[in-house]
C-alpha positions as CSV (number, residue, x, y, z in Angstrom):
1,M,75.5,29.3,67.5
2,L,75.7,31.5,64.1
3,V,79.3,32.4,62.4
4,V,79.5,36.0,61.1
5,G,83.0,37.7,60.5
6,A,84.3,41.0,62.0
7,T,85.3,41.9,58.5
8,Y,81.1,42.3,57.6
9,P,79.9,45.2,60.2
10,K,76.6,46.1,58.4
11,E,75.6,42.1,57.1
12,L,76.2,41.8,61.6
13,A,74.2,44.7,62.4
14,K,71.5,43.0,59.9
15,I,72.2,39.3,61.5
16,R,71.5,40.9,64.8
17,K,68.5,42.3,64.3
18,I,66.9,39.1,62.9
19,I,68.3,36.7,65.5
20,G,67.6,38.9,68.7
21,D,70.5,38.3,71.8
22,M,71.6,34.5,70.3
23,T,75.3,34.8,71.2
24,L,77.7,34.9,67.5
25,L,80.4,33.9,67.3
26,V,82.8,36.6,65.4
27,P,86.2,35.4,63.5
28,G,87.9,37.8,61.4
29,A,89.0,40.9,64.5
30,G,92.7,41.7,64.5
31,V,94.9,40.1,61.5
32,Q,92.1,39.7,58.8
33,G,91.2,42.7,59.2
34,G,87.3,42.9,60.9
35,D,87.3,46.8,63.1
36,I,86.5,46.1,66.2
37,K,84.6,48.9,67.0
38,K,82.4,48.3,64.2
39,T,81.4,45.0,65.5
40,V,81.1,45.8,68.7
41,K,78.7,48.2,68.0
42,A,77.1,46.3,65.1
43,G,76.8,42.9,67.2
44,L,75.8,43.7,70.8
45,N,73.0,42.1,71.9
46,S,70.2,44.0,74.6
47,R,72.2,42.9,77.6
48,K,75.5,44.4,75.9
49,A,77.1,41.1,75.6
50,G,76.4,38.1,73.0
51,M,79.7,37.9,70.9
52,I,82.6,35.7,71.1
53,I,84.9,37.8,68.9
54,N,88.2,35.6,68.0
55,S,91.4,37.1,66.7
56,S,93.9,33.5,66.6
57,R,96.7,35.0,64.1
58,G,96.6,38.7,66.2
59,I,97.2,36.6,69.5
60,I,99.4,33.1,68.7
61,F,101.8,34.9,66.6
62,S,102.4,38.1,68.9
63,E,105.5,38.6,70.9
64,N,103.4,38.6,74.1
65,P,100.5,36.5,73.9
66,R,99.1,37.2,77.0
67,R,99.6,41.4,76.2
68,E,97.4,40.7,73.3
69,A,94.6,39.4,74.2
70,E,94.2,41.4,76.9
71,K,94.1,44.6,74.9
72,L,91.4,43.3,72.2
73,R,89.9,42.5,75.8
74,D,90.2,46.0,77.0
75,E,89.0,47.3,73.5
76,I,86.1,44.9,73.1
77,N,84.9,46.3,76.8
78,R,85.4,49.8,75.8
79,Y,82.9,49.8,73.0
80,R,80.8,47.9,75.5
81,K,79.9,50.8,77.4
């Protein structure tokens, strides 16, 4: 597995073209400034999957971590279609 930051969607798209359907760990979403829409569009593989998008601080330090995680999940899934 490779790690590619969500704050670099252009580079993420280039890497995706090189590695094909390999799964990527993608930190930097949320508090660190990674744009979910750009990240998902740049990083999806041929099966509309292939990324583990991480947003630790945005979830852990929120008032309602469960709701924040669900919100992130829903946003990711919205752009996967």
